[in-house]
Structure formats: C-alpha cells, structure tokens
C-alpha positions as CSV (number, residue, x, y, z in Angstrom):
1,M,62.1,-33.0,206.0
2,D,65.1,-30.9,206.9
3,I,65.9,-28.2,204.4
4,I,69.0,-26.0,204.9
5,I,69.2,-22.6,203.2
6,N,72.3,-20.5,202.8
7,E,73.3,-17.5,200.8
8,I,76.4,-18.9,199.0
9,R,76.9,-16.0,196.5
10,K,75.4,-12.5,196.6
11,N,71.6,-13.0,196.2
12,I,72.1,-16.7,195.2
13,F,70.4,-18.9,197.9
14,L,71.2,-22.6,198.1
15,L,68.8,-25.2,199.5
16,T,70.4,-28.5,200.4
17,F,68.6,-31.8,200.8
18,K,69.7,-35.1,202.4
19,N,68.7,-37.2,199.3
20,Q,67.7,-36.9,195.7
21,Y,64.0,-37.8,196.4
22,E,63.5,-34.9,198.8
23,A,65.1,-32.5,196.3
24,T,63.1,-33.6,193.3
25,S,59.8,-33.9,195.1
26,T,60.2,-30.4,196.6
27,F,61.3,-28.6,193.5
28,M,59.5,-30.6,190.7
29,R,56.4,-28.4,190.2
30,L,58.3,-25.2,190.7
31,Q,61.0,-26.2,188.3
32,E,58.7,-27.4,185.6
33,Y,56.5,-24.3,185.9
34,Y,59.7,-22.5,185.0
35,E,61.1,-24.5,182.1
36,S,59.0,-27.5,181.2
37,P,59.0,-28.3,177.5
38,Y,55.4,-29.6,177.8
39,K,52.4,-27.5,176.7
40,G,50.0,-26.8,179.5
41,I,52.8,-27.2,182.2
42,K,55.2,-24.3,181.7
43,N,53.7,-21.1,183.1
44,C,50.5,-23.0,183.9
45,Y,48.8,-24.4,186.9
46,F,49.0,-28.2,187.0
47,T,48.5,-31.0,189.6
48,L,51.1,-33.5,190.6
49,E,49.2,-36.3,188.9
50,E,48.9,-34.4,185.7
51,Y,52.6,-33.9,185.6
52,M,53.5,-37.4,186.5
53,D,51.2,-38.7,183.7
54,R,52.6,-36.4,181.2
55,Y,56.3,-37.2,182.1
56,A,55.5,-40.9,182.0
57,K,53.9,-40.5,178.6
58,E,56.8,-38.6,177.1
59,N,59.5,-40.8,178.7
60,G,58.0,-44.3,179.0
61,N,57.8,-44.2,182.8
62,F,57.9,-41.7,185.6
63,T,61.6,-41.5,186.4
64,Y,61.8,-37.8,187.4
65,N,63.1,-38.6,190.8
66,E,66.1,-40.4,189.3
67,D,66.6,-38.2,186.3
68,W,67.2,-34.8,188.0
69,S,69.4,-33.7,190.9
70,G,70.0,-30.0,190.6
71,F,67.4,-27.2,190.4
72,N,67.5,-23.4,189.6
73,V,64.7,-20.8,189.6
74,P,64.7,-17.0,189.3
75,D,62.9,-14.8,191.8
76,N,60.0,-13.8,189.4
77,I,59.2,-17.4,188.8
78,V,59.2,-18.2,192.5
79,R,56.8,-15.4,193.2
80,N,54.5,-16.3,190.4
81,F,54.5,-20.0,191.3
82,F,53.4,-19.4,194.9
83,K,50.8,-16.9,193.8
84,I,49.2,-19.4,191.3
85,F,49.7,-22.6,193.3
86,G,49.3,-21.1,196.7
87,D,45.9,-22.6,197.6
88,N,47.0,-26.1,196.3
89,L,50.5,-26.5,197.6
90,L,51.9,-30.0,198.4
91,E,53.3,-30.4,201.9
92,K,56.9,-30.2,200.7
93,E,56.1,-27.0,198.8
94,K,54.5,-25.5,201.9
95,E,57.7,-26.3,203.8
96,L,59.8,-24.8,201.0
97,Y,57.7,-21.6,201.1
98,G,58.3,-21.4,204.8
99,K,62.0,-21.5,204.2
100,I,62.1,-18.8,201.5
101,E,59.2,-16.5,202.5
102,F,61.7,-13.9,203.7
103,L,63.3,-13.9,200.2
104,I,59.9,-13.3,198.5
105,N,59.0,-10.5,200.9
106,D,62.3,-8.8,201.5
107,I,64.7,-9.3,198.6
108,K,63.8,-7.9,195.1
109,N,66.3,-9.9,193.0
110,F,67.4,-13.3,194.0
111,Y,68.1,-16.7,192.6
112,L,67.1,-20.0,194.2
113,I,69.1,-23.2,193.6
114,G,68.7,-26.7,195.1
115,V,71.0,-29.7,195.2
116,Y,71.6,-32.8,197.2
117,K,75.2,-33.4,196.0
118,D,78.0,-30.9,195.6
119,E,79.0,-31.9,192.1
120,D,75.9,-30.1,190.8
121,L,76.6,-26.9,192.6
122,N,78.7,-24.9,190.2
123,H,76.3,-25.6,187.3
124,E,73.5,-24.2,189.3
125,I,75.5,-21.2,190.5
126,A,76.3,-20.4,186.8
127,H,72.5,-20.1,186.2
128,G,72.3,-17.6,189.1
129,Y,75.1,-15.5,187.6
130,Y,73.4,-15.6,184.2
131,Y,70.2,-14.2,185.6
132,L,71.6,-11.7,188.1
133,D,74.6,-10.3,186.3
134,S,74.0,-8.7,182.9
135,I,77.7,-8.4,182.1
136,Y,78.2,-12.1,182.8
137,K,75.2,-13.0,180.7
138,N,76.4,-10.8,177.8
139,N,79.9,-12.4,177.9
140,M,78.5,-15.9,177.9
141,D,76.1,-15.1,175.0
142,I,79.0,-13.7,173.0
143,N,80.9,-17.0,173.6
144,T,77.8,-18.9,172.4
145,S,77.4,-16.7,169.3
146,L,81.0,-17.5,168.2
147,I,80.5,-21.3,168.1
148,D,79.9,-22.9,164.7
149,T,76.2,-22.9,163.8
150,N,76.0,-26.7,163.3
151,I,77.6,-27.4,166.7
152,I,75.2,-25.1,168.4
153,R,72.3,-26.7,166.6
154,N,73.4,-30.1,167.8
155,I,73.8,-29.0,171.4
156,K,70.4,-27.4,171.4
157,K,68.9,-30.6,170.0
158,V,70.5,-32.7,172.7
159,L,69.3,-30.3,175.4
160,K,65.7,-30.3,174.1
161,K,65.8,-34.1,174.1
162,F,66.9,-34.0,177.8
163,G,63.7,-31.9,178.5
164,Y,64.8,-28.3,178.5
165,C,62.4,-25.7,176.8
166,K,63.8,-23.4,174.1
167,E,63.7,-20.3,176.3
168,V,66.5,-21.6,178.6
169,L,68.8,-23.2,176.0
170,N,71.4,-20.4,176.0
171,D,71.5,-20.4,179.8
172,E,71.9,-24.2,179.8
173,I,74.7,-24.0,177.2
174,Q,76.7,-21.6,179.3
175,A,76.1,-23.5,182.5
176,Y,77.2,-26.8,181.0
177,L,80.2,-25.5,179.1
178,S,81.5,-23.4,182.0
179,T,81.3,-26.0,184.8
180,E,81.2,-29.6,183.4
181,K,84.3,-31.7,182.6
182,D,85.2,-32.1,178.9
183,L,84.9,-35.9,179.0
184,Y,81.4,-35.6,180.4
185,L,80.4,-33.1,177.7
186,K,81.8,-35.3,175.0
187,N,81.0,-38.8,176.1
188,I,77.8,-38.4,178.1
189,L,76.1,-35.3,176.5
190,N,77.6,-35.8,173.0
191,F,78.5,-32.1,172.8
192,D,81.0,-31.7,169.9
193,V,83.0,-28.8,171.5
194,S,86.7,-28.3,171.7
195,I,88.7,-27.5,174.8
196,N,89.4,-24.1,173.4
197,I,85.6,-23.4,173.4
198,T,85.0,-24.6,176.9
199,K,88.1,-22.6,178.1
200,K,86.4,-19.3,177.1
201,Y,83.3,-20.2,179.1
202,R,85.3,-21.3,182.2
203,E,87.4,-18.2,182.2
204,V,84.2,-16.0,182.4
205,F,82.8,-18.2,185.2
206,K,86.0,-18.3,187.2
207,E,86.5,-14.6,187.0
208,K,83.0,-14.0,188.2
209,D,83.1,-16.6,190.9
210,K,86.5,-15.8,192.5
211,N,85.1,-12.6,194.1
212,G,81.5,-13.6,194.6
213,K,81.7,-16.2,197.4
214,C,79.8,-15.5,200.6
215,V,81.3,-18.5,202.5
C-alpha cells in the first residue's frame, strides 16, 4: 500500500490513498476510536471483528468501506490510539504509524486527515482549523448559535443518524455548512438551511484558508 503524506496547511497533514478501500481500512479503527456513536467503541479498545459485527448490526450489513471516504483525527486521539492499540495493530495501521511517527514524536499539535478523492478535502481541512485555531472555532460556534433551534435540532438528528457521536456535532455542522454545496446540503443531507446561513460559514472558512496554504 502506498500512502502519501503532505503538510497542506500549517500543522494539518494529509494522507492520500489510491482508492476508497485503502483509505477506510487504514483509518477505520482510528476514526471510530475518536468519534464512534457506539458504546464500547469510542475511546475503547476493540478488535476489527467486534467493530464489523457492531456496524453490521446497526446498519443491516457491513458497508463501512462504501459509506465513508474522508477521515479526520486530532493529535491527542492519534497518540492515545497507538498507545492503546499498539500491541494489536493491523498491518495497515502499522504502515500508517510508520508514516506519521515523526508527527507523534516531534510535533505537539497537529491534525491528521485522510482522503482518496479531492472533493472531500475542504471538509476535512475545516475540521483541522476547528481543532487548531481557537478564533476560527469561536467564530464558527457563534454562527451555529445564531441558527434557529429547530433547524439545529434537525441537523443534529440527521448527523447522529449518519453515525456521528454527539461530541463532534458542532464540528461537523461547521465543516458541512462551510464547504459543501447548497444543493447537496438540501437534497442529500436534508439540512433546512438558507443560503444566507451557509454564506456566513463560508466567509469564515475562506478567510482562514486564503492565507493558510502550504502548497
């Protein structure tokens, strides 16, 4: 497996994969350790078989490799994952560790994202900004606080149905509303948000992003 790593924004490191299967099978346990909605998975040690059985039970079949394509994990979660899973890593997780060991050892604050197609990239970068930049996070949270309560409740309900845990919902809201197209938000995600709302999120993201590129 050929994993390419690049710092695409300050302290945001991108891992690119040649196909969706390699991305999902490499990131799956790390990502779900971070934000799984399932009890006994998030912040816990679990085997691949345990997770596959749980996902299939909740979704009717194990379709993780087709359902997900972009991944994002903060530095503290990366370090904790490899400490807890270190003696029982899958081969792809061992290869991942080899690629990012210098981050774990040498960089205090970083954000790890993984994609196999470019259309997911800005969404994952938005997660990185939200974690690394307190001003960006505060501005996005202000935008979220100004949305009608019923609309926010519906958005969070949709996100939970997709499989996000409650702790990352505000982060997911800002990432979706700042980087996804309005038609996708309305027709695919069923987010009842106006163009005026998404405009506020996109302005914050664009202002942050225009000066943050490393490439």
